[in-house]
N, C-alpha and C positions, 0 to 999 in steps of 0.2 A: 504494500500500500504506500502511496505517496501523497503528499499534499503540496499545494502551490503556495510558496512563500515569496512575497515580493522582495526583490533585491534592490530596485532603484525606482525612480519616479515614473518610468515608462515601460516596465516589463516585469515578468516573473520568471523564476527558474524553479525546476523541480529539486526538491530536497528530500532525501529519504527520511522517513519518520523514525524517530528513536523508539525501539521496542519498549512498550510500557512496563515490562518486567525487568529491564536492565537496571543495573546499579548506577545511580546518577552521580558518579564520582569523576573528578578531574575534568578532562575535555568532554566526556559524555554529558556531564552536568551542564557545561556551557553550551554544548550543541542543543540540548533539550531546551534551554532557556532561549536560545535564538529561534528555535522552532516555534516557541510560544509567542514571543514578542516580535512581530514583524515591523520594521521601522516604516514610519510614514515619510513622505518627501520632506527634506530638511528645510526647504524655503517656505515657511508658513505664510509669510507676507505675500509671496507670489500666489500661493493657493487661494488666499482670500481676495486678492486683486482679480484673479481669473473668475472666481465664483461671483463676486459682486458685479463684474463687468458683464458676464453672461446674464445674470439676473436683471441688470439694467436694460439690456437688450430685450429680454423677455417682457419687462414691464412696458417698454415703449410699444411693443407689438400688441400686448394685451390691452393697453389703455387707448390705443389709437381709435379716435372717433367712437368712444365707448357708448355714448348716448344714442347712437343710431344702430338699427332702426327701432321705431316703436309702432304700435298700432294706433295711429292718430293721437299720439301722446300717452297712450296707455301701454301696459306691459304686453309682451307677446308670449305665446305658448304657455308653459307651466309657470312662467313669471306671474300669470294672472292669479295663481293661488298664493304664492309666497310673498310677493311684493305688497299686496294689500294687507296680508297678515303682519308683515313687518311694520307697515304704517300703523296698524292697530297696536302692535307692541310698543311702538314709540309714543303713541297717543296715551296709552293707558298706564304707562309706568313699567314697561318691559315685560308685560304678560298679555295673553290673549283672553278675551272674555266672550267671544262670539264664535260658535262652532263653524260658521261660514259654510252652510250646507253640508256639515259633517266632514269637511275637508281639512280640519286641523288634525293631521294624522302623523305628525312627526314631532319630536322634542323641540324645545324652543331656541336652542343656541344659534343655529344658522340664521333663523329669522331675526334674532337680536343683532347679529352681525350685519345683516342687510340693513337693519334699521339704523345702524350707526352711519352708514353712507347716506341714508335718507335724511338723517338729522343734520349732516354736514352740508349736503348739496341740494336738499329738497326732494320732492316727489317727482323725479324725472328719470330718464334713462341713466344719466351719470350717477344720480343718487342711489338708485336701487341696484346698480351693477358695480359700484365702486368697491365694496368689500370683496366681491367675487374676483375682481381683477387683482386686488391685493393678494388674495389667497393663491390665485394662479401664479403670480410672480414669486411668491414665497416657495411654492412647489418647485419652481425652476431652481431657486437657490439651494433648496434642500437636496434635490436630485444631483446637482453638481457636487455638493459636498459628500453625499453618500457614494456616488460613483468614484470620486477621488479616493475615498477610504477603501472601497472594495478593490480598486485596481492599483492603489498607491501611485496614481498618475494624474497630474494636473491636466495634461492634454486630454485624457479620456474623460475626466470630470467635465471639461468644457464641451466635449463631444456630446455627452449625455444631456447637458443643458440645452444645447442647440437642437437635439432631437426632440426634446420635450416642447421647446418653443414651437417647433414645426409640426407638432401633432395636432391634427384637426379637432379631436375630441377635447383635449386639454384647452385648446384655444377657445373653442366655442363656449365651453362650460365656464371658462374664466370671464366670459363676457355676457353671462346670463344671471339674472336675479333668481337663481335656483339653489338647491342645497348641496348638490353632489361635489362641487369643487371644494367645499369646506370639509366634507368627509375625506376627500383625497388628501387634503393638507394635513389633517390630524393623523391619518393612517401612515402617510409617508414620514411624518414627524416621529411617530412611535417606532417605525422601522429603523429610522436613522439613530434614534436613541439606543435601540437594541444592538445595532452594529457597533456603536461606540462602546457600549457596555461589554460586548464580546472582547474587544481589544483590551479594555481596561482589566477585565478578569484575567486574561492571559498575561498581561504585564505584571499583575500582582503575583500570579503563580510563577512567572519567570524569576521574580525576586526571591520567592520561597525556594525555588530550585537552586539558584545561584548560592544562596546562603545555607543550603543543605538541610532545610527543615520541612520541605514539601511532603516528605514521606514519613514523618514522625507518627502520623496516624494513618491507619489503613484507609480512612475516608478522605484523607487530604486535609489541607488547611482551611480554616474559615477565611472568608474573603472580605469581611467588613461590609459596611453599608454601601449599596450600589446605587448611586444617585441617578445614573443614566437609565437604569432599569426602572427606578421610581418615575423618572420623566416619561418613560414609555407608558406606564400605567396612567399617568395624568393625561397624556395624549389620547390614549384609547378611551378614557372616560369622556373626553371632549368629543371624540368621534361618535360615541354613543349618544351624546347630547345633540348630535345632528341627525343621525339615523340609527335605528336599532341593528341594522346589518353590521355595525361595528362589532357585535358579539362574535361573529365568525373570526374576525381578526384577533380578538382577545384569545380565543382558543388556539388559533394557528400560531400566533407569535409566542404564546406561552409554551407550546410544544417545541418551537424552534429554540427558545431560550434554554430549555432543559437539555436539548440535544447538544447545543453548543457547550454547556457546562460539563456534560459528560465527556465530550471530546477534549476539552481543555484539561480536565483532571487526568484523563488517560495520557495525553501528551506530556503532562507533568510527571508521569511515572507513579501516579497514585495506584495502589494495589487493587482497590475496589472502586473504580470510578463511578459505576452505576449506583452502588449503595452510597458512596460518598455524596453523589449529587442529591440522592433522595434525602439523606440525613442533613446535609449542609445547605442545600439550595432550594429544594422544592417548596417548603413552607414560606421562606422569604419571597420566592417568585410568586406564589399564590397571593401573598399580601400585596406585592407591588403591582402585579398585572391584573389581579381580579378585584381584591378588596379596594385598593386605591381607585381603580377604574370605576367601580360601583359608587364609591363615595363622591367622586368627581361628577359622575353622571347625575346622581341625585342633587348635587350642588348646582347643576345647570338649571334646575327648576326653582331657584331661589326666589325669583320674582313672583312666580305662580304661588309658591308656598306662603309668601308674605301678603298675598292679595286677599281681597274680600269678595271680588266678583270674577275671579278666574274660573274657567270652565271646570265644573265638577269639583271645585276646591272644597266646598262644604257639604259633601254628600253624606257624611257620617251623621246618623240620626234622622236622615231624610230618606235616602235611597238604600242605605245599608245600616245595620245596627250599630249601636254605640257601646257594646258590651265587650270590648277587647282591650287587652293591655297594650296593644300596638298604638303608637301615637296617631291621632286622627289625621294629621297631614299625610302620613305615609299610607294610611288606609285609603284616603281620598286619591292619592297618586296611583295606587294600585288599581282602584276602580276605574279611574280615567284611562290608565294604560290598557286595562281590559277592553274598554270600548274601542280604543285604537287598534288593538290586536284583532278584534272582531271585524273591523273595517277591512283590514288587510286580508284576513282569511276569506272574506266574501268578494274580494277584488279578483275575480276569476274570468278567464276567457270563455265566452260563450258565443253562440251564433247571433244572439241579440245584443251582445255587449262587447263588441270587438272594435278595438281602436285600429284605425287604418295603418298606423305606423308601429304597432307593437311587434316585438320579436322574441325569439326564444334563445336561450344561452348558447346553443350550439352554433348560432350564427354570429355570436359576438367576437370571437377571436379574430376573424378576418373582416369584421364590420360589414357583413353582407346585407344587413337591413338597417341603414341609417335612419335618421329622423328628420322630417321637415319641420323646422321651428317657425318659419316665416315665409310667406309668399305674397308678392304683390305684382300682378301682371300689368298694371297700368303705370309703371314707373317711367320717368324720362331721364335723360342724361347719358345715354349710351350711344348717341349719334343717330338713332333711328326714332321713328314716331312713337313706337311702343317698345318698352323695355321690360325686363324681368328683374325683380329684386327678390332674392331668396337667401335664407340661412338654412343649411343642412348640417346636422351633426354627423360628420364623416371622419373616421380614422384615416389619417394619411396612408394611402395604399402602399407606398414604398416601405412603410414599416409594418402596418397591420397585416398585409398579405403574406408576410414572412412569419406569422405567429406560429403556425404548426411546425415548420422546419426548426424554428427557434426552440419551441417546447421539446421537440424530439432530441435536439442536440443537448439542451439543458438536462433532460432526463439521463441521457448517456453520460454526461460529465458528472452528474450527481450520483450515479449508481456505479458505473463501470470504473470510473476513476474519481473517487469522491472529491468534490470541490465545494467547499462550504458556501461559496458565493452563489453558485448556481442553485444550490439547495434553498438559500435564502430567497432568491428571486422567484423560484417556483412556488414556495410557500406563500409569498405575498400575492402572486398572481392567482394561485388556486383559491385562496381565501375570498377573492372577489368574484370568482366564476363558479366553482363547483357547488356551493350551497344552493344556487338557484335551480340546479337539476333535481332537488328534492321537492320542488313545488311547481312542477311543470304547468299545472292548470292555471296558475296565477297569471294575471296580466303583467307583462314585463316589457321593458323598454331599453333601447341601446344606451341611454345615458347612465344606466347602472354601472357601465364599465369605467366610469371616470376614475375611480381609485385604482383600477387595473393598469391604466396607461403608464404611470411612472415605472411599474415593474416590467412592462414590455420594453420600455426605453432602457432600463438597467440591464436587462437580459441582452438586448442588442449591443449595448456598450461592452459587455463582457466578451461577446463574440468578436467585436471589432478590435478589442485588445489582443485577442489571439491572432487575428489577421495582421495587426500591427507588428507583432513579434516581440521577442524578448529584448530587454535593454542591451544585453551583451551580444546580440546577433550582429552579423556583419553589416557593413554599410549598405550593401546592395539589397540584402534581405529587408532591412528596416526601411529603406527607401521605397521598395516595392510595396511593402505593407502600408506605409504612410500614404502612398498614392491611391491604393485600393480604398483605404478608409476615407480619404478626402473625396474620392469619386462617389462613394456611397452617400456620405453626408450631403454632398452637392445635389445628388439625385433626390434625396428627401426634401431638401430646401426647395428645389425646383418644383417638385410635386406639390408642396405646400403653397408656393406662389401661384401655381396654376389653379388651385382650389380657392385661393383667396377671395374671389368675388362671392362664392356661395357659402363661405364661412363667415362673411361679414355683411351680406346684404347689399353689396355694391351693384348698381344697375348694370345689366349686361343685355346684349341682344338675345333674342330667342334662339338663334343658331348657336351662340356660345353656351347658353343654358342647356341645350340638348347635348352639346359636346361634353359638358361637365358630368353628365349622367352616364358613367361608364358601364354599369351593369343594369340589367332589367329590374333587379330587386331594389335599385336605387330610385325607381320611379313610383 
């Protein structure tokens, strides 16, 4: 078995894994410590300059003409649900008090964030989309930093950021007053925290190995408080405050964290790494990733809890009994949540209740059924008498159409030649996709993939890193790899530029509109 250990800022080399049962003495001890603690690029200033520069570019793209289009000054598509609810949140004191045709079906956090933009800029396109654009820009920053840490490469970090900027799904959702971009932000934030936590754990174990006390106990050393894992729990709780589907990420990231701890203890020479992880790490992980997440999630309801007129806030003694030791506010929240769950359970596909743009999860990896958010056939400004203005949620084909080859390669790299980075990307991607296969009858839509897009980008970046080649490869090999990476990134950007009119509602001729619709399922 071998693992990939980064050697420099732009490549990786294979290093044989130290047998877990070997005596960690002398040079073996130092080798095991190096295996645990892989160095990051030394120029931290350059890393931040690259990340902030790419994020600035992402912000310019996301914020360009942000207030356009609207439906005669009103929200478009599902903005019609969440933008008015955000205005109600702002008017009432950060909580909702009107079911709005029973469409208050998600926790309040994202609507409160949208309300911040409405508070600053007013009730217009800029106001209700401002927070989404900020969230989309922060996603770019996080992906650059995460990719840099996964690859130990400033160049590949920048590549990942550019790919996310050029992703149609992330772009459109960053310019809509909807919930999913906030979900993506907090999920990616939690993932980034766990990646840093993994490195920190291995650095602590490397110290223990070098100092010769890593194996004093068959369970290995205690690792102290893990602030980055705590941060992941906070982020997952905030994701739950946007949508309940964050629960799947709690389970997936919790499992990933445990597996990383087992691998770290094994590489440190701990005699019983599985038992050691169970004894030393599982309970603290449950606290950080489950208990903290639950507490943060409940905390996102603070305004509703302190209200007098919030929906179902005071149902105890009215709709449900008052003879329980559980605080009334939590019982009311449970009742309210039960009504929301019932709504989702009854949101099923039927012949009489079929949305024209709904899709099923097996179409999502390649984006075979995008969504039309906006269409206006009487536009002007394209050079002809009648123009088309449209916004479609489309994953940039140069990336999304590679999903299945990418997933196959990632599975091979995760199983046949274990690479923790591909495992991590697969876990994040699968947590956003696989749970939906358990509820096929439910109405589903392509915008549910928004949290998956960053993991697709990270997976592609890992593959591009392999194409780029090792840092110690010859000049010709590296030059060829760099050319291939540059050509692919250029292709993605060109594809994004081609789609730009129908990602932003720019008026185009009917002929160009028809040329944009590459597949029959896009119509």
